VOMAR-374050 format. One record per residue: residue number from 1; residue in one letter; x, y, z of N, C-alpha, C in turn. Coordinates in pm, whole numbers. Layout:
% VOMAR-374050
> NUM:A:X:Y:Z:X:Y:Z:X:Y:Z .
...
% end
This chain:
% VOMAR-374050
> 1:M:15746:4904:9750:15620:4945:9688:15579:5087:9729 .
> 2:K:15672:5156:9799:15637:5291:9845:15610:5385:9728 .
> 3:W:15683:5360:9614:15664:5452:9502:15524:5438:9443 .
> 4:L:15464:5317:9452:15327:5298:9405:15230:5379:9492 .
> 5:S:15257:5375:9623:15174:5453:9713:15187:5602:9684 .
> 6:F:15311:5646:9655:15336:5787:9623:15261:5827:9496 .
> 7:L:15268:5739:9391:15199:5770:9266:15048:5773:9285 .
> 8:A:14999:5684:9369:14854:5682:9394:14810:5812:9462 .
> 9:T:14894:5859:9556:14862:5985:9625:14862:6102:9527 .
> 10:V:14965:6106:9439:14972:6212:9339:14851:6208:9247 .
> 11:A:14814:6088:9205:14699:6073:9115:14572:6123:9182 .
> 12:A:14557:6089:9310:14438:6134:9383:14434:6286:9391 .
> 13:L:14551:6347:9418:14557:6492:9426:14524:6557:9293 .
> 14:L:14572:6497:9183:14543:6552:9051:14394:6545:9021 .
> 15:V:14329:6435:9064:14184:6424:9044:14112:6535:9120 .
> 16:L:14157:6562:9246:14095:6668:9324:14113:6804:9259 .
> 17:V:14236:6830:9208:14262:6957:9142:14176:6972:9018 .
> 18:D:14167:6864:8938:14082:6869:8818:13937:6896:8856 .
> 19:G:13894:6834:8970:13757:6855:9013:13732:6999:9050 .
> 20:V:13829:7060:9121:13815:7202:9157:13811:7288:9033 .
> 21:R:13901:7258:8937:13904:7338:8813:13775:7322:8734 .
> 22:A:13710:7206:8750:13590:7182:8672:13470:7259:8726 .
> 23:Q:13480:7307:8852:13369:7381:8909:13353:7515:8839 .
> 24:P:13231:7548:8795:13209:7679:8733:13233:7790:8834 .
> 25:S:13292:7899:8789:13322:8010:8879:13206:8109:8882 .
> 26:R:13195:8178:8995:13087:8276:9012:13121:8403:8935 .
> 27:A:13026:8450:8855:13049:8569:8773:13046:8695:8861 .
> 28:E:13136:8788:8831:13138:8914:8903:13020:9000:8859 .
> 29:P:12950:9066:8954:12839:9153:8916:12887:9266:8826 .
> 30:K:12803:9303:8731:12839:9413:8641:12717:9500:8617 .
> 31:R:12742:9621:8571:12636:9717:8544:12533:9656:8448 .
> 32:G:12407:9668:8482:12300:9616:8398:12246:9482:8444 .
> 33:D:12319:9409:8528:12268:9282:8581:12137:9308:8654 .
> 34:T:12036:9227:8625:11903:9249:8680:11848:9118:8738 .
> 35:Y:11781:9129:8851:11724:9011:8918:11581:9040:8962 .
> 36:E:11500:8936:8957:11363:8944:9010:11362:8876:9146 .
> 37:L:11318:8949:9248:11314:8898:9385:11169:8881:9425 .
> 38:T:11129:8758:9456:10990:8730:9490:10981:8670:9629 .
> 39:L:10898:8731:9712:10880:8686:9849:10735:8641:9868 .
> 40:N:10716:8512:9897:10585:8456:9925:10575:8422:10072 .
> 41:R:10459:8451:10131:10438:8423:10273:10300:8361:10291 .
> 42:D:10297:8238:10342:10172:8168:10368:10163:8136:10517 .
> 43:M:10049:8166:10576:10030:8142:10718:9901:8064:10740 .
> 44:A:9908:7961:10825:9790:7883:10862:9788:7870:11013 .
> 45:Q:9672:7891:11072:9661:7880:11217:9535:7802:11255 .
> 46:R:9543:7739:11371:9433:7657:11420:9436:7661:11573 .
> 47:N:9316:7660:11634:9311:7650:11780:9229:7529:11821 .
> 48:D:9241:7493:11948:9175:7371:11993:9025:7387:12014 .
> 49:L:8972:7505:11982:8827:7527:11984:8764:7508:11847 .
> 50:G:8849:7472:11748:8799:7448:11613:8816:7564:11517 .
> 51:G:8868:7674:11564:8888:7790:11477:9010:7774:11388 .
> 52:T:8998:7821:11265:9108:7814:11169:9119:7946:11095 .
> 53:G:9235:7968:11036:9257:8087:10955:9378:8070:10868 .
> 54:S:9384:8146:10759:9499:8137:10669:9513:8268:10594 .
> 55:S:9632:8291:10542:9657:8410:10462:9771:8383:10365 .
> 56:H:9774:8462:10257:9880:8451:10156:9918:8590:10109 .
> 57:D:10047:8617:10104:10098:8745:10053:10212:8718:9957 .
> 58:Q:10220:8799:9852:10333:8790:9759:10378:8930:9722 .
> 59:D:10509:8953:9733:10568:9081:9697:10686:9055:9605 .
> 60:T:10702:9143:9506:10811:9127:9409:10883:9260:9390 .
> 61:L:11015:9253:9390:11099:9368:9359:11196:9332:9247 .
> 62:I:11236:9433:9171:11339:9417:9069:11466:9484:9119 .
> 63:E:11576:9409:9120:11706:9461:9161:11794:9477:9037 .
> 64:R:11851:9596:9019:11937:9622:8903:12069:9682:8949 .
> 65:V:12178:9629:8897:12310:9684:8927:12331:9807:8841 .
> 66:V:12346:9923:8904:12367:10048:8830:12512:10094:8837 .
> 67:G:12591:10028:8921:12732:10063:8931:12807:9959:9012 .
> 68:A:12922:9915:8959:13007:9818:9030:13137:9887:9066 .
> 69:R:13166:9895:9197:13288:9958:9246:13373:9855:9319 .
> 70:S:13496:9892:9345:13586:9800:9413:13542:9772:9556 .
> 71:D:13467:9868:9616:13425:9850:9755:13279:9811:9769 .
> 72:G:13210:9787:9657:13071:9745:9667:12992:9775:9541 .
> 73:L:12859:9767:9554:12770:9782:9439:12668:9893:9463 .
> 74:E:12636:9967:9357:12524:10058:9358:12406:9985:9295 .
> 75:L:12295:9977:9368:12180:9899:9325:12055:9985:9324 .
> 76:E:11967:9953:9230:11837:10019:9226:11729:9913:9244 .
> 77:Y:11633:9943:9331:11520:9853:9355:11391:9923:9312 .
> 78:D:11306:9848:9243:11181:9906:9195:11079:9794:9179 .
> 79:F:10954:9834:9158:10850:9737:9129:10866:9685:8986 .
> 80:P:10811:9568:8956:10813:9520:8817:10742:9618:8724 .
> 81:K:10782:9617:8599:10726:9713:8502:10576:9697:8483 .
> 82:N:10524:9575:8505:10380:9552:8485:10297:9584:8609 .
> 83:T:10356:9650:8710:10281:9688:8830:10174:9791:8793 .
> 84:P:10047:9768:8830:9942:9866:8798:9974:10003:8856 .
> 85:E:9936:10107:8784:9968:10243:8825:9905:10277:8961 .
> 86:Q:9786:10225:8986:9721:10252:9115:9800:10192:9231 .
> 87:E:9852:10070:9209:9932:10006:9313:10063:10080:9333 .
> 88:R:10124:10125:9225:10249:10200:9236:10227:10333:9308 .
> 89:A:10114:10398:9281:10086:10527:9344:10063:10515:9494 .
> 90:S:10024:10393:9539:9997:10374:9681:10125:10356:9762 .
> 91:E:10240:10346:9696:10370:10327:9761:10465:10438:9720 .
> 92:W:10541:10489:9816:10636:10596:9784:10781:10550:9796 .
> 93:H:10805:10430:9847:10942:10386:9875:11026:10357:9750 .
> 94:F:10962:10322:9641:11037:10278:9523:11002:10362:9401 .
> 95:P:11101:10383:9311:11236:10325:9309:11328:10384:9416 .
> 96:A:11415:10298:9468:11514:10338:9569:11652:10296:9521 .
> 97:R:11748:10382:9543:11886:10352:9502:11973:10345:9628 .
> 98:V:12052:10239:9639:12134:10218:9759:12275:10179:9717 .
> 99:F:12368:10197:9813:12504:10145:9797:12518:10027:9892 .
> 100:K:12559:9914:9837:12577:9794:9917:12727:9765:9926 .
> 101:P:12790:9801:10038:12934:9780:10051:12968:9632:10064 .
> 102:A:13093:9599:10038:13136:9460:10053:13115:9412:10196 .
> 103:K:13129:9504:10293:13102:9472:10432:13023:9587:10494 .
> 104:G:12925:9552:10576:12848:9656:10643:12709:9671:10583 .
> 105:P:12624:9751:10649:12486:9768:10605:12475:9851:10478 .
> 106:I:12364:9834:10407:12340:9912:10286:12311:10056:10322 .
> 107:Q:12341:10147:10230:12327:10290:10253:12236:10351:10146 .
> 108:L:12140:10429:10190:12046:10493:10098:12115:10607:10024 .
> 109:I:12098:10610:9891:12162:10713:9808:12064:10826:9774 .
> 110:N:11942:10792:9734:11849:10893:9685:11750:10938:9793 .
> 111:R:11800:10970:9911:11714:11009:10023:11633:11134:9990 .
> 112:A:11696:11234:9927:11624:11358:9896:11504:11331:9806 .
> 113:E:11524:11241:9710:11415:11206:9619:11299:11142:9695 .
> 114:L:11333:11054:9789:11229:10988:9868:11158:11085:9962 .
> 115:E:11232:11181:10016:11172:11284:10102:11064:11360:10026 .
> 116:A:11097:11399:9902:10999:11472:9820:10880:11383:9786 .
> 117:R:10908:11256:9761:10803:11164:9721:10703:11138:9834 .
> 118:V:10753:11126:9957:10663:11100:10069:10574:11221:10097 .
> 119:E:10626:11341:10073:10543:11460:10091:10425:11460:9994 .
> 120:G:10452:11425:9868:10345:11416:9770:10246:11306:9803 .
> 121:W:10298:11194:9855:10213:11080:9891:10119:11117:10004 .
> 122:L:10170:11188:10104:10086:11231:10216:9978:11329:10167 .
> 123:K:10018:11422:10082:9923:11521:10032:9813:11456:9951 .
> 124:N:9849:11363:9864:9748:11294:9782:9653:11211:9867 .
> 125:G:9701:11164:9982:9615:11085:10071:9540:11169:10172 .
> 126:G:9550:11301:10161:9482:11389:10256:9540:11381:10396 .
> 127:M:9671:11355:10405:9737:11341:10534:9848:11445:10549 .
> 128:T:9896:11458:10671:10009:11545:10701:10112:11465:10781 .
> 129:R:10221:11530:10815:10324:11464:10896:10271:11420:11032 .
> 130:A:10163:11481:11076:10105:11443:11205:10051:11300:11202 .
> 131:N:10022:11251:11083:9969:11115:11070:10078:11008:11070 .
> 132:C:10204:11049:11058:10314:10953:11051:10318:10867:11178 .
> 133:G:10332:10737:11159:10338:10644:11271:10205:10586:11311 .
> 134:Q:10094:10642:11260:9963:10590:11294:9934:10461:11217 .
> 135:L:9852:10377:11277:9809:10254:11212:9668:10275:11159 .
> 136:I:9648:10246:11032:9515:10260:10972:9476:10130:10905 .
> 137:F:9348:10117:10877:9296:9993:10816:9214:10028:10693 .
> 138:T:9255:9973:10579:9175:9984:10457:9131:9840:10425 .
> 139:W:9188:9780:10321:9167:9637:10298:9266:9555:10379 .
> 140:N:9362:9625:10437:9463:9562:10522:9510:9665:10624 .
> 141:A:9567:9619:10733:9620:9710:10833:9764:9746:10799 .
> 142:F:9796:9875:10804:9935:9915:10782:9963:10044:10857 .
> 143:R:10091:10060:10891:10134:10179:10963:10183:10285:10865 .
> 144:I:10144:10408:10886:10184:10517:10798:10332:10546:10820 .
> 145:D:10412:10515:10722:10557:10526:10731:10604:10647:10652 .
> 146:C:10678:10737:10717:10727:10858:10651:10878:10869:10652 .
> 147:D:10946:10765:10694:11091:10770:10709:11160:10709:10587 .
> 148:P:11231:10786:10505:11299:10731:10387:11395:10618:10422 .
> 149:Q:11456:10624:10541:11553:10521:10579:11488:10385:10594 .
> 150:S:11357:10381:10613:11288:10253:10632:11295:10166:10507 .
> 151:V:11323:10227:10391:11332:10147:10268:11446:10047:10276 .
> 152:T:11552:10079:10350:11663:9985:10361:11621:9860:10437 .
> 153:R:11533:9875:10536:11483:9758:10608:11392:9674:10519 .
> 154:M:11316:9739:10432:11231:9666:10339:11317:9585:10241 .
> 155:I:11424:9647:10193:11513:9579:10098:11580:9459:10163 .
> 156:Q:11615:9470:10291:11681:9360:10361:11594:9235:10365 .
> 157:R:11464:9251:10362:11375:9134:10361:11391:9053:10232 .
> 158:F:11443:9117:10126:11460:9050:9997:11605:9011:9970 .
> 159:D:11689:9019:10071:11833:9001:10051:11875:8856:10070 .
> 160:L:11942:8800:9969:11998:8666:9977:12148:8665:9958 .
> 161:T:12211:8780:9954:12353:8786:9917:12443:8849:10023 .
> 162:S:12388:8892:10136:12469:8964:10234:12523:8876:10346 .
> 163:F:12500:8746:10338:12551:8657:10442:12609:8533:10375 .
> 164:E:12696:8468:10448:12767:8353:10394:12682:8227:10406 .
> 165:V:12661:8161:10293:12584:8037:10291:12677:7925:10248 .
> 166:R:12723:7850:10347:12812:7736:10322:12800:7640:10438 .
> 167:E:12844:7518:10417:12838:7419:10523:12924:7463:10642 .
> 168:G:12864:7462:10761:12936:7503:10881:12916:7647:10920 .
> 169:A:12864:7731:10828:12841:7872:10861:12721:7885:10954 .
> 170:S:12716:7993:11032:12603:8015:11122:12504:8111:11056 .
> 171:Y:12376:8091:11086:12271:8175:11028:12172:8210:11139 .
> 172:L:12140:8337:11150:12047:8385:11252:11917:8428:11185 .
> 173:A:11811:8354:11211:11680:8385:11154:11603:8476:11248 .
> 174:P:11514:8560:11195:11430:8643:11282:11351:8556:11379 .
> 175:Y:11338:8602:11503:11266:8534:11610:11333:8405:11656 .
> 176:A:11456:8380:11614:11527:8260:11658:11593:8285:11793 .
> 177:Q:11608:8176:11870:11669:8186:12001:11819:8215:11991 .
> 178:G:11878:8184:11875:12020:8208:11853:12057:8160:11714 .
> 179:P:12184:8177:11675:12225:8132:11543:12226:7980:11533 .
> 180:A:12201:7929:11412:12201:7786:11386:12312:7755:11287 .
> 181:R:12366:7636:11295:12475:7594:11207:12416:7530:11082 .
> 182:L:12461:7577:10964:12412:7521:10838:12480:7387:10811 .
> 183:T:12400:7288:10773:12452:7156:10737:12403:7120:10597 .
> 184:R:12470:7024:10535:12433:6981:10400:12298:6911:10403 .
> 185:G:12210:6945:10309:12078:6885:10302:12077:6758:10220 .
> 186:A:11958:6718:10175:11944:6596:10097:12020:6605:9965 .
> 187:S:12030:6725:9911:12104:6749:9787:12235:6820:9820 .
> 188:S:12334:6802:9735:12462:6870:9755:12449:7020:9735 .
> 189:L:12338:7065:9678:12318:7207:9652:12222:7270:9752 .
> 190:T:12192:7200:9861:12105:7257:9964:12176:7258:10098 .
> 191:L:12142:7361:10179:12194:7374:10315:12076:7400:10406 .
> 192:V:12075:7336:10523:11959:7344:10610:12003:7373:10754 .
> 193:A:11907:7421:10833:11932:7446:10975:11797:7450:11045 .
> 194:E:11800:7421:11176:11679:7429:11258:11716:7480:11395 .
> 195:V:11632:7567:11450:11660:7628:11579:11528:7656:11650 .
> 196:A:11531:7664:11782:11412:7696:11859:11380:7845:11848 .
> 197:V:11252:7879:11860:11212:8019:11857:11246:8085:11990 .
> 198:D:11256:8217:11986:11276:8297:12107:11137:8338:12158 .
> 199:P:11090:8279:12267:10954:8312:12315:10933:8461:12341 .
> 200:D:11034:8529:12394:11019:8672:12423:11003:8754:12295 .
> 201:A:11074:8716:12190:11062:8787:12063:10922:8769:12004 .
> 202:V:10867:8648:12018:10732:8622:11969:10630:8702:12050 .
> 203:R:10645:8703:12181:10552:8780:12266:10559:8929:12234 .
> 204:Q:10679:8979:12207:10694:9120:12171:10618:9152:12043 .
> 205:A:10632:9067:11942:10564:9089:11814:10412:9082:11831 .
> 206:R:10364:8987:11910:10220:8975:11932:10166:9094:12011 .
> 207:A:10244:9144:12106:10201:9260:12183:10192:9385:12095 .
> 208:E:10289:9402:12006:10286:9517:11915:10164:9510:11824 .
> 209:T:10128:9388:11780:10007:9371:11699:9884:9407:11780 .
> 210:D:9880:9367:11907:9767:9400:11994:9748:9551:12004 .
> 211:V:9858:9624:12018:9850:9771:12028:9795:9829:11898 .
> 212:G:9842:9775:11785:9793:9823:11656:9644:9800:11638 .
> 213:V:9598:9681:11677:9455:9650:11667:9374:9742:11757 .
> 214:A:9427:9769:11876:9357:9860:11968:9345:9999:11908 .
> 215:Q:9449:10045:11840:9443:10176:11776:9334:10180:11671 .
> 216:I:9326:10074:11590:9223:10068:11486:9083:10070:11548 .
> 217:M:9067:9998:11660:8937:9989:11728:8911:10110:11818 .
> 218:R:9007:10205:11816:8996:10327:11898:8985:10292:12046 .
> 219:K:9065:10195:12089:9072:10157:12229:9208:10197:12285 .
> 220:S:9217:10208:12414:9342:10248:12479:9417:10123:12526 .
> 221:L:9539:10106:12474:9624:9994:12514:9769:10033:12492 .
> 222:T:9846:10031:12598:9989:10062:12586:10066:9935:12558 .
> 223:L:10188:9951:12505:10271:9836:12478:10305:9761:12608 .
> 224:E:10325:9835:12716:10356:9772:12845:10241:9683:12890 .
> 225:E:10118:9732:12874:10000:9653:12912:9988:9529:12825 .
> 226:A:10012:9546:12696:10002:9431:12605:10110:9327:12637 .
> 227:L:10231:9374:12669:10339:9281:12703:10308:9204:12831 .
> 228:R:10249:9271:12929:10214:9202:13054:10113:9091:13027 .
> 229:E:10019:9117:12939:9918:9015:12908:9979:8900:12829 .
> 230:R:10065:8931:12732:10127:8826:12651:10228:8745:12732 .
> 231:A:10282:8804:12838:10379:8732:12921:10315:8613:12991 .
> 232:R:10182:8610:12998:10113:8499:13063:10102:8378:12970 .
> 233:E:10137:8394:12844:10129:8284:12748:10257:8200:12750 .
> 234:T:10243:8072:12719:10358:7983:12704:10381:7964:12555 .
> 235:V:10500:8003:12510:10532:8000:12367:10644:7901:12341 .
> 236:S:10626:7816:12241:10731:7723:12199:10721:7707:12047 .
> 237:G:10827:7651:11989:10824:7629:11844:10963:7619:11785 .
> 238:T:10966:7599:11654:11093:7583:11583:11092:7666:11456 .
> 239:I:11213:7698:11410:11233:7766:11282:11325:7678:11199 .
> 240:S:11277:7635:11082:11357:7554:10991:11385:7634:10865 .
> 241:V:11508:7634:10821:11545:7711:10702:11619:7620:10604 .
> 242:K:11591:7639:10476:11661:7564:10371:11704:7660:10262 .
> 243:F:11833:7658:10229:11889:7736:10120:11914:7644:10001 .
> 244:E:11873:7688:9883:11903:7616:9759:11999:7701:9679 .
> 245:T:12110:7640:9637:12216:7715:9569:12241:7661:9429 .
> 246:S:12311:7741:9350:12355:7698:9217:12489:7627:9231 .
> 247:P:12537:7560:9125:12669:7495:9132:12783:7593:9164 .
> 248:T:12763:7722:9135:12867:7821:9166:12857:7876:9307 .
> 249:G:12753:7835:9382:12737:7882:9519:12642:7997:9536 .
> 250:D:12583:8050:9428:12485:8157:9441:12358:8103:9506 .
> 251:V:12300:8179:9597:12176:8137:9663:12058:8170:9571 .
> 252:L:11981:8067:9536:11867:8084:9448:11735:8098:9525 .
> 253:R:11727:8029:9638:11599:8027:9710:11625:8000:9859 .
> 254:R:11545:8066:9942:11547:8038:10086:11404:8012:10130 .
> 255:T:11383:7899:10196:11252:7864:10248:11261:7855:10400 .
> 256:T:11179:7932:10468:11178:7935:10614:11041:7893:10664 .
> 257:V:11037:7791:10749:10912:7742:10806:10918:7765:10958 .
> 258:T:10825:7846:11007:10818:7875:11150:10692:7811:11207 .
> 259:K:10711:7722:11304:10599:7654:11369:10591:7700:11514 .
> 260:L:10475:7752:11552:10455:7803:11687:10340:7730:11756 .
> 261:E:10355:7709:11885:10244:7665:11970:10235:7764:12085 .
> 262:I:10117:7821:12101:10096:7923:12203:9982:7877:12294 .
> 263:R:10015:7860:12419:9917:7814:12516:9880:7930:12609 .
> 264:R:9750:7960:12613:9701:8070:12694:9686:8030:12840 .
> 265:P:9671:8128:12929:9657:8097:13072:9537:8008:13103 .
> 266:D:9430:8014:13019:9312:7932:13046:9329:7788:12998 .
> 267:G:9448:7755:12943:9475:7618:12900:9453:7595:12752 .
> 268:H:9380:7681:12685:9357:7666:12542:9485:7699:12464 .
> 269:A:9500:7631:12349:9623:7648:12271:9590:7675:12125 .
> 270:E:9682:7739:12058:9672:7760:11914:9806:7727:11850 .
> 271:T:9800:7680:11728:9921:7652:11653:9922:7740:11529 .
> 272:Q:10041:7779:11489:10057:7868:11374:10178:7823:11294 .
> 273:T:10159:7804:11164:10269:7765:11075:10282:7870:10966 .
> 274:T:10399:7929:10957:10426:8031:10855:10538:7982:10765 .
> 275:T:10511:7980:10635:10611:7940:10536:10645:8060:10450 .
> 276:E:10771:8100:10453:10817:8216:10375:10922:8170:10276 .
> 277:T:10898:8200:10149:10991:8160:10042:11039:8283:9968 .
> 278:L:11169:8299:9962:11231:8410:9889:11313:8354:9774 .
> 279:E:11280:8397:9651:11351:8350:9532:11420:8465:9462 .
> 280:R:11537:8435:9405:11615:8535:9331:11646:8477:9193 .
> 281:R:11586:8540:9089:11602:8489:8953:11661:8598:8862 .
> 282:P:11760:8564:8782:11815:8663:8689:11715:8696:8579 .
> 283:V:11709:8823:8542:11624:8867:8432:11712:8880:8307 .
> 284:P:11681:8805:8200:11766:8812:8079:11768:8953:8021 .
> 285:P:11879:8994:7960:11887:9124:7893:11778:9136:7787 .
> 286:R:11736:9258:7760:11628:9280:7665:11662:9232:7525 .
> 287:N:11791:9239:7488:11829:9201:7352:11861:9054:7337 .
> 288:S:11832:8974:7444:11863:8830:7436:11748:8757:7368 .
% end
């Protein structure tokens, strides 16, 4: 009966091959491909004295392939076409054109254009290069950024394609204690991971915020002083991430939930939950 066993093995292999062939293949990027990238961030916090707070932010960029090369892609990032002119005028970073190599960090292409744009932006705001790096407060607190290279860091916040998303791959989230291993989620098209937060990274971020607030309030506070004060806090928490993919393996959405508990030296504690969702959706061609 060995031949029956052999035929059964062959049949099983043929089924596997047919299954692989049945999987849709990932399309190669081409000039004109356009995607809408939307980043939502919701934060809720509570302390044991009864205080609560929350915030919501949404940012959207349009990514367009302007050139496909054997070693990577030329991409343009800009605001959506329906962005109000006043909002567009308040930002100088976009449109930005970059080269995204198959391996390695993205490279800014139109740096000279951005250099000229930031000069006009400073002039229109009644500022000079001396104001670069300062933190100011209007309806929100923000740091005056004059470095064209910073646009690459902004673009990285919207990136879902520069790392490998598959079962068993490692993923390093911001403020994580280390990389986490991706495992299959409830659906065959989801991958999940969970890791502890890095307390020192959280304290560093909180100390930098303290320095910024002090600048706005016209108070004197160095980063070293802020770090010494934050070092007295006990920080714990987790970071959970979920990737949702298409049948071809393209990442459609990433949801990151960061839960923090911060206990102050006086014994009082606060909890903070931040949910960040990044979605990548194709924009149909205009003639479709």
